[in-house]
N, C-alpha and C positions, 0 to 999 in steps of 0.2 A: 305748357300750352298756353296759348292762345288763348281768352274764352272767344266763342262766339262772334262778339261783337266788335272787338280788336281783329279778328281775321277777316271777318269782311271791310272792314275799312283798310286793312292791307291788301286785303285784294283787290278793292275797287281800283285801290289807286297803283297800284300797277297794271302798267298799257296796256301788259299781253296779259291779261285777267280770260283764262280759258273755262268752255263750258264745265270740262268735268272737274275743275277747284268750285265753280260753284253750285254744280252738283254736291261736292262732297259735304261742302260747310252748308247744304241745305239739310242734308243727312244728320250734321253734327248736332245741327241747329235742333232738328226734333228728336234727339238722342238726348239734350239736351233738355228739351224742355218737359217732354215726359219723363224725367229722372227727379226733377228739380219739383213738377205737378205732387209724383208720386209722393215725394216726402214732405210736399206742403201738407199733402191728405192725409196723409197720420199721423201729425203733430199735432202734439199731447198739448201743449205749451207754447202758444205764439208770439211771447216775449221774447225768444232763446234766441241764442245767433245765430242758428240754424236755419229755423224757418224762413227769421229776417231773411238771411242769404239766397235761398232758394227763392223766395217768395222774388228780392230783386232779379237775379236770376231769371228766372220763369218769365217776368216782364221784360226784360231784356232779349231771352228767346224768340219773343213773342214781335217784340217792335223791328226785332232781324228780321224775321219772316217774311211779316205785312210791308216792310221794304223795301225789302225783295221781287216782289210780288209786281210782272212787269201787262199789264193792263191794258196794253195796244195788243199783244202777240196774244197773251194768256185767255182774254172771251173771258167766259162763263168763267171756267177753271180759272182764273186770276181771279174774280171776283167771287165766287162759292168759298175758295181760302182762304180769305182777306177774312169774309162770315166767318168760319170757323173758331178761324184768328183771333177775332172781336169779341166770339161768343167764349171762349177761353181768359179770354183777359178779362174782358168783364163776368163772368163766375169768382176769379184769383180775387180780383178786388174786392166783390163782394164778402169772398173766405175772410180777406183779410181786415176791413169791414165786420167784421162779428154777423156778418148779416143770414139768418138759418134759410133763406133760398135760396143760398149759393149751391154749386151741383160742379164740384170740382173730379169729383169722380169721374161721373159724364165729357170732362173738358178732357180729359185724361185719355179719357179713350178716343174720343176725338181724334187727344195729336195722334194715339196707337196705332189706329187707323190709316194713318197720312200716312207716318213714318212707315210704318207695313208693305203700303202699298208703294214709297218710295223708294223700298227696299226693293221691290219687284220689278221695279223699272232701273235701276241703273247699275 
């Protein structure tokens, strides 16, 4: 199975890129992100390979989601999604730096709500 970032690149390189594939990719990326944030949230040891892997995976998923937004057509919704993705990115980075103000659980809940909404419309 391709990572969400590789799948996105593959889809973008295809001239016949269709909307349904993009929707499936966004859903898969959100699923990957919420799963990785959950693993990061409960990790006891931030030096393990599992922690590093899921931290990197979550950051990549956030990048894919942010870069896939269409601000011209999406308007306020795209802007709001970007801000929520950015909030999650900032919370994850704080957590990785051992900043006590990090709120990964809140970031994961926000991404879970977006995923739930996405599942309802697709």
